C-alpha positions in Angstrom: -74.5 268.8 -61.2 -73.1 266.3 -63.8 -72.7 262.6 -64.0 -69.4 262.2 -66.0 -71.2 260.7 -69.1 -69.7 262.5 -72.1 -72.2 263.8 -74.6 -70.0 265.3 -77.3 -66.3 266.1 -78.0 -65.7 269.7 -78.9 -62.6 271.5 -80.2 -60.9 274.5 -78.7 -61.2 277.3 -81.3 -59.6 280.2 -79.4 -58.1 281.1 -76.0 -58.3 284.9 -75.6 -56.4 286.9 -73.1 -57.3 290.5 -73.1 -56.9 292.9 -70.2 -56.5 290.1 -67.8 -59.7 288.4 -68.9 -59.4 284.9 -70.4 -62.2 283.6 -72.6 -62.3 280.0 -74.0 -64.2 279.4 -77.3 -65.2 275.8 -78.1 -66.7 274.5 -81.3 -69.4 271.8 -81.1 -72.4 270.7 -83.2 -74.9 268.7 -81.1 -75.0 270.3 -77.7 -75.0 273.8 -79.1 -78.6 273.2 -80.1 -79.6 272.9 -76.4 -77.3 275.5 -75.0 -78.6 278.9 -74.0 -76.7 282.0 -72.7 -76.1 281.6 -69.0 -76.3 277.8 -69.0 -73.7 275.6 -67.3 -71.6 273.2 -69.3 -68.8 270.9 -68.2 -65.7 271.2 -70.4 -63.3 268.4 -69.8 -64.7 268.2 -66.3 -64.7 272.0 -65.6 -68.1 273.6 -64.9 -68.3 276.8 -67.1 -71.0 279.3 -67.9 -71.8 279.9 -71.6 -71.5 283.6 -72.3 -71.6 283.8 -76.0 -73.3 281.3 -78.3 -73.2 281.0 -82.1 -74.6 278.2 -84.3 -71.3 276.3 -84.1 -69.6 277.4 -80.9 -69.9 278.8 -77.4 -67.6 280.9 -75.3 -67.0 280.9 -71.5 -65.0 283.3 -69.3 -62.3 281.7 -67.1 -61.7 282.9 -63.5 -58.1 283.2 -62.4 -58.7 280.2 -60.0 -60.0 278.1 -62.9 -57.1 279.1 -65.1 -54.5 278.1 -62.5 -56.2 274.9 -61.2 -57.1 273.2 -64.5 -55.5 272.1 -67.7 -56.8 275.1 -69.6 -53.6 277.1 -68.9 -51.7 274.4 -70.7 -53.9 273.3 -73.6 -53.6 274.7 -77.1 -56.0 275.8 -79.7 -57.5 272.8 -81.7 -57.3 270.6 -78.6 -60.3 268.2 -78.1 -62.4 268.6 -75.0 -65.2 266.5 -73.5 -68.6 268.1 -73.1 -71.5 267.4 -70.9 -74.7 269.4 -70.0 -76.0 269.4 -66.4 -78.1 266.4 -65.4 -81.8 267.0 -65.6 -83.9 266.6 -62.5 -85.7 263.7 -64.1 -82.6 262.2 -65.5 -80.9 258.9 -64.8 -77.5 258.5 -63.1 -75.1 256.7 -65.5 -71.9 257.7 -63.8 -71.4 259.2 -60.4 -71.9 262.6 -58.7 -69.7 265.1 -60.5 -69.7 268.8 -59.5 -67.4 270.2 -62.2 -65.1 271.5 -59.5 -61.6 270.3 -60.5 -59.4 269.2 -57.5 -56.2 269.3 -59.5 -54.5 268.1 -62.6 -52.8 264.7 -63.2 -50.4 263.6 -65.9 -51.5 261.4 -68.8 -49.0 258.5 -69.1 -50.5 256.2 -71.7 -53.6 254.7 -73.3 -52.7 251.2 -74.3 -54.7 248.5 -76.0 -55.0 245.4 -73.9 -53.3 242.5 -75.7 -55.7 240.0 -77.1 -58.8 242.2 -76.6 -60.5 245.4 -77.7 -60.3 247.2 -74.3 -57.7 249.8 -73.3 -55.7 250.5 -70.2 -55.4 254.2 -69.2 -52.5 255.1 -67.0 -52.2 258.5 -65.3 -50.2 260.0 -62.5 -52.1 261.9 -59.8 -50.9 264.6 -57.3 -49.9 263.0 -54.0 -52.3 265.2 -52.1 -55.2 263.5 -54.0 -54.0 260.0 -53.6 -55.8 259.5 -50.2 -59.2 259.9 -52.0 -58.4 257.3 -54.7 -59.1 253.6 -54.1 -59.4 250.5 -56.2 -62.9 250.1 -57.6 -63.7 253.6 -56.5 -64.8 256.5 -58.8 -62.6 259.2 -60.3 -63.5 261.9 -62.8 -60.8 262.2 -65.4 -61.2 265.0 -68.1 -64.9 265.0 -67.1 -65.3 261.2 -67.6 -66.8 259.1 -64.8 -64.3 256.2 -64.5 -63.8 253.2 -62.2 -60.3 252.7 -60.9 -58.8 249.3 -61.6 -55.5 249.7 -59.8 -53.6 252.2 -57.6 -49.9 252.0 -57.1 -48.6 255.0 -55.2 -49.5 258.0 -57.3 -50.1 256.0 -60.5 -53.7 255.1 -61.3 -54.8 252.5 -63.9 -58.3 252.5 -65.4 -59.9 250.0 -67.8 -61.4 251.8 -70.8 -64.0 250.1 -73.0 -63.9 250.8 -76.8 -67.0 253.0 -76.6 -65.4 255.3 -74.0 -62.2 255.6 -76.1 -64.2 256.5 -79.2 -66.5 259.1 -77.8 -64.0 261.1 -75.6 -60.8 262.9 -76.1 -58.6 260.2 -74.5 -57.1 259.1 -77.8 -56.0 262.6 -78.6 -53.9 262.9 -75.4 -50.1 262.7 -75.5 -47.7 261.5 -72.8 -47.3 264.2 -70.0 -50.4 266.1 -71.1 -52.3 267.5 -68.0 -55.7 266.0 -67.3 -58.4 267.5 -65.0 -59.2 265.4 -62.0 -62.2 265.5 -59.6 -62.1 263.0 -56.8 -65.3 261.4 -55.4 -67.1 264.1 -53.4 -68.3 261.5 -50.8 -64.7 260.5 -50.0 -64.0 264.2 -49.1 -67.0 264.5 -46.9 -66.2 261.2 -45.1 -62.7 262.4 -44.4 -64.0 265.6 -42.9 -66.6 263.8 -40.8 -63.9 261.4 -39.5 -61.9 264.4 -38.3 -65.0 266.1 -36.8 -67.0 266.2 -33.6 -69.6 263.8 -32.2 -72.3 265.2 -34.4 -70.2 264.4 -37.5 -69.6 260.9 -36.1 -73.3 260.3 -36.0 -73.7 261.5 -39.6 -70.8 259.2 -40.6 -72.5 256.2 -38.9 -75.7 256.9 -40.8 -73.8 257.2 -44.1 -72.1 253.8 -43.5 -75.4 252.2 -42.6 -76.8 253.7 -45.9 -74.2 251.8 -47.8 -71.8 254.7 -48.7 
């Protein structure tokens, strides 16, 4: 499990495709010191398993489902990616619950500096099938970053970005129409299923509401 708080920005060194197997190699400096073979790591919001580790990079194999569902099939070598190690059991939540299971890709529209201030405005377009899980002031994981939605207009989502987030993530490297990985709030999906379910699910939903979800 992750929280969407980015710990380092890595760079794609190589995307290998040999005999139907795809392997992504990412260069990084800080997290590589903690990473061990077999560990999980979120790469721009995608939970991967480190297969090979060197002093300056790690490699992860990509399943066909991962390749098709995420932005990895469309990024190029040298692209910047956001990195996060799993949350420790004694860690503190700084973002929201992120599984690293991408629901789909959106389209980067712009990252604009707000006039008269230091903050930025991020605009993306999301798939229509995900729009029902996205609400103003709700959480959305974009490229592995836990973000709070400022405004929703149809399939266009606007997020306020503070300077710190802009500096420590890959957002500034994105170009218009670039794909971005999206993971909607897991609680929203569970609530939807419960509302369509049986009486037992309704009781569970009631308890969740009472708990403040």
